[in-house]
PyMOL commands that place a pseudoatom at each C-alpha (Angstrom):
pseudoatom trace, name=CA, resn=MET, resi=1, chain=A, elem=C, hetatm=0, pos=[29.910, 105.304, 178.871]
pseudoatom trace, name=CA, resn=GLN, resi=2, chain=A, elem=C, hetatm=0, pos=[30.506, 102.723, 181.586]
pseudoatom trace, name=CA, resn=VAL, resi=3, chain=A, elem=C, hetatm=0, pos=[29.504, 103.451, 184.832]
pseudoatom trace, name=CA, resn=ILE, resi=4, chain=A, elem=C, hetatm=0, pos=[29.688, 101.494, 188.039]
pseudoatom trace, name=CA, resn=THR, resi=5, chain=A, elem=C, hetatm=0, pos=[26.686, 102.036, 190.390]
pseudoatom trace, name=CA, resn=ASN, resi=6, chain=A, elem=C, hetatm=0, pos=[26.891, 100.302, 194.334]
pseudoatom trace, name=CA, resn=ASP, resi=7, chain=A, elem=C, hetatm=0, pos=[23.959, 98.489, 195.477]
pseudoatom trace, name=CA, resn=LYS, resi=8, chain=A, elem=C, hetatm=0, pos=[21.681, 101.354, 196.495]
pseudoatom trace, name=CA, resn=GLY, resi=9, chain=A, elem=C, hetatm=0, pos=[22.415, 102.510, 192.878]
pseudoatom trace, name=CA, resn=ARG, resi=10, chain=A, elem=C, hetatm=0, pos=[24.649, 105.500, 193.833]
pseudoatom trace, name=CA, resn=VAL, resi=11, chain=A, elem=C, hetatm=0, pos=[27.152, 105.510, 190.807]
pseudoatom trace, name=CA, resn=ILE, resi=12, chain=A, elem=C, hetatm=0, pos=[30.749, 104.923, 192.363]
pseudoatom trace, name=CA, resn=GLY, resi=13, chain=A, elem=C, hetatm=0, pos=[33.056, 104.830, 188.944]
pseudoatom trace, name=CA, resn=THR, resi=14, chain=A, elem=C, hetatm=0, pos=[32.967, 106.091, 185.331]
pseudoatom trace, name=CA, resn=ALA, resi=15, chain=A, elem=C, hetatm=0, pos=[34.725, 105.215, 182.526]
pseudoatom trace, name=CA, resn=ARG, resi=16, chain=A, elem=C, hetatm=0, pos=[34.508, 107.142, 179.178]
pseudoatom trace, name=CA, resn=LEU, resi=17, chain=A, elem=C, hetatm=0, pos=[35.443, 104.921, 176.346]
pseudoatom trace, name=CA, resn=VAL, resi=18, chain=A, elem=C, hetatm=0, pos=[37.616, 106.392, 173.452]
pseudoatom trace, name=CA, resn=GLU, resi=19, chain=A, elem=C, hetatm=0, pos=[39.228, 104.390, 171.290]
pseudoatom trace, name=CA, resn=GLN, resi=20, chain=A, elem=C, hetatm=0, pos=[42.707, 105.391, 169.597]
pseudoatom trace, name=CA, resn=GLU, resi=21, chain=A, elem=C, hetatm=0, pos=[45.573, 103.910, 167.771]
pseudoatom trace, name=CA, resn=ALA, resi=22, chain=A, elem=C, hetatm=0, pos=[47.108, 100.769, 169.291]
pseudoatom trace, name=CA, resn=LYS, resi=23, chain=A, elem=C, hetatm=0, pos=[50.479, 98.912, 168.507]
pseudoatom trace, name=CA, resn=ALA, resi=24, chain=A, elem=C, hetatm=0, pos=[50.186, 95.276, 167.473]
pseudoatom trace, name=CA, resn=GLY, resi=25, chain=A, elem=C, hetatm=0, pos=[48.646, 92.877, 170.089]
pseudoatom trace, name=CA, resn=GLU, resi=26, chain=A, elem=C, hetatm=0, pos=[47.428, 95.793, 172.672]
pseudoatom trace, name=CA, resn=PRO, resi=27, chain=A, elem=C, hetatm=0, pos=[44.168, 96.778, 172.882]
pseudoatom trace, name=CA, resn=LYS, resi=28, chain=A, elem=C, hetatm=0, pos=[42.330, 100.434, 171.682]
pseudoatom trace, name=CA, resn=TYR, resi=29, chain=A, elem=C, hetatm=0, pos=[40.568, 100.768, 174.766]
pseudoatom trace, name=CA, resn=GLY, resi=30, chain=A, elem=C, hetatm=0, pos=[40.219, 99.704, 178.796]
pseudoatom trace, name=CA, resn=HIS, resi=31, chain=A, elem=C, hetatm=0, pos=[37.298, 99.312, 180.792]
pseudoatom trace, name=CA, resn=ILE, resi=32, chain=A, elem=C, hetatm=0, pos=[36.223, 98.848, 184.227]
pseudoatom trace, name=CA, resn=VAL, resi=33, chain=A, elem=C, hetatm=0, pos=[35.128, 96.068, 186.604]
pseudoatom trace, name=CA, resn=ALA, resi=34, chain=A, elem=C, hetatm=0, pos=[32.381, 95.832, 188.910]
pseudoatom trace, name=CA, resn=GLY, resi=35, chain=A, elem=C, hetatm=0, pos=[33.290, 94.730, 192.432]
pseudoatom trace, name=CA, resn=ASP, resi=36, chain=A, elem=C, hetatm=0, pos=[31.078, 92.559, 194.765]
pseudoatom trace, name=CA, resn=ASN, resi=37, chain=A, elem=C, hetatm=0, pos=[27.533, 94.170, 195.665]
pseudoatom trace, name=CA, resn=GLN, resi=38, chain=A, elem=C, hetatm=0, pos=[28.234, 96.590, 192.534]
pseudoatom trace, name=CA, resn=SER, resi=39, chain=A, elem=C, hetatm=0, pos=[26.739, 96.588, 188.614]
pseudoatom trace, name=CA, resn=PHE, resi=40, chain=A, elem=C, hetatm=0, pos=[28.302, 97.546, 185.841]
pseudoatom trace, name=CA, resn=ARG, resi=41, chain=A, elem=C, hetatm=0, pos=[26.320, 99.120, 182.718]
pseudoatom trace, name=CA, resn=GLU, resi=42, chain=A, elem=C, hetatm=0, pos=[27.798, 100.456, 179.659]
pseudoatom trace, name=CA, resn=LEU, resi=43, chain=A, elem=C, hetatm=0, pos=[25.269, 103.054, 178.650]
pseudoatom trace, name=CA, resn=GLU, resi=44, chain=A, elem=C, hetatm=0, pos=[24.970, 105.718, 175.863]
pseudoatom trace, name=CA, resn=VAL, resi=45, chain=A, elem=C, hetatm=0, pos=[24.215, 109.004, 177.806]
pseudoatom trace, name=CA, resn=PRO, resi=46, chain=A, elem=C, hetatm=0, pos=[23.051, 113.079, 176.119]
pseudoatom trace, name=CA, resn=LYS, resi=47, chain=A, elem=C, hetatm=0, pos=[26.052, 115.034, 174.896]
pseudoatom trace, name=CA, resn=GLU, resi=48, chain=A, elem=C, hetatm=0, pos=[25.125, 117.013, 178.100]
pseudoatom trace, name=CA, resn=ILE, resi=49, chain=A, elem=C, hetatm=0, pos=[26.552, 114.775, 180.589]
pseudoatom trace, name=CA, resn=HIS, resi=50, chain=A, elem=C, hetatm=0, pos=[29.409, 113.932, 178.523]
pseudoatom trace, name=CA, resn=GLU, resi=51, chain=A, elem=C, hetatm=0, pos=[30.311, 117.845, 178.961]
pseudoatom trace, name=CA, resn=ILE, resi=52, chain=A, elem=C, hetatm=0, pos=[29.819, 117.697, 182.765]
pseudoatom trace, name=CA, resn=LYS, resi=53, chain=A, elem=C, hetatm=0, pos=[33.203, 118.322, 184.498]
pseudoatom trace, name=CA, resn=ASP, resi=54, chain=A, elem=C, hetatm=0, pos=[32.763, 118.023, 188.025]
pseudoatom trace, name=CA, resn=THR, resi=55, chain=A, elem=C, hetatm=0, pos=[32.707, 114.468, 189.029]
pseudoatom trace, name=CA, resn=VAL, resi=56, chain=A, elem=C, hetatm=0, pos=[30.152, 115.024, 191.218]
pseudoatom trace, name=CA, resn=GLU, resi=57, chain=A, elem=C, hetatm=0, pos=[28.164, 116.304, 189.290]
pseudoatom trace, name=CA, resn=MET, resi=58, chain=A, elem=C, hetatm=0, pos=[28.416, 113.910, 186.648]
pseudoatom trace, name=CA, resn=HIS, resi=59, chain=A, elem=C, hetatm=0, pos=[27.349, 111.408, 188.656]
pseudoatom trace, name=CA, resn=LYS, resi=60, chain=A, elem=C, hetatm=0, pos=[24.177, 112.915, 189.924]
pseudoatom trace, name=CA, resn=ALA, resi=61, chain=A, elem=C, hetatm=0, pos=[23.362, 113.148, 186.663]
pseudoatom trace, name=CA, resn=LEU, resi=62, chain=A, elem=C, hetatm=0, pos=[24.110, 109.460, 185.520]
pseudoatom trace, name=CA, resn=GLU, resi=63, chain=A, elem=C, hetatm=0, pos=[21.640, 108.552, 188.557]
pseudoatom trace, name=CA, resn=LYS, resi=64, chain=A, elem=C, hetatm=0, pos=[19.150, 111.089, 187.032]
pseudoatom trace, name=CA, resn=HIS, resi=65, chain=A, elem=C, hetatm=0, pos=[19.892, 109.089, 183.582]
pseudoatom trace, name=CA, resn=LEU, resi=66, chain=A, elem=C, hetatm=0, pos=[19.524, 105.482, 184.909]
pseudoatom trace, name=CA, resn=LYS, resi=67, chain=A, elem=C, hetatm=0, pos=[16.333, 106.640, 187.113]
pseudoatom trace, name=CA, resn=LEU, resi=68, chain=A, elem=C, hetatm=0, pos=[14.390, 107.679, 183.565]
pseudoatom trace, name=CA, resn=ALA, resi=69, chain=A, elem=C, hetatm=0, pos=[15.727, 104.555, 181.489]
pseudoatom trace, name=CA, resn=LYS, resi=70, chain=A, elem=C, hetatm=0, pos=[13.921, 102.400, 184.014]
for i in range(1, 70): cmd.bond("trace and resi %d" % i, "trace and resi %d" % (i + 1))
show_as sticks, trace
zoom trace
């Protein structure tokens, strides 16, 4: 999972990587880009986090996961 955090460590954006068939010359997947005072991370996260449907709850779970990983 790709994650963007702000300068306070709060998750402000995510993208789930799903590789798919692509036509010749087309990318197989996209990505997100961090802006000023933001950080980009690409993480392996537990299945439980992937299953969270509510964005706010998923961001909270990701912030907890990031703190535990430090």
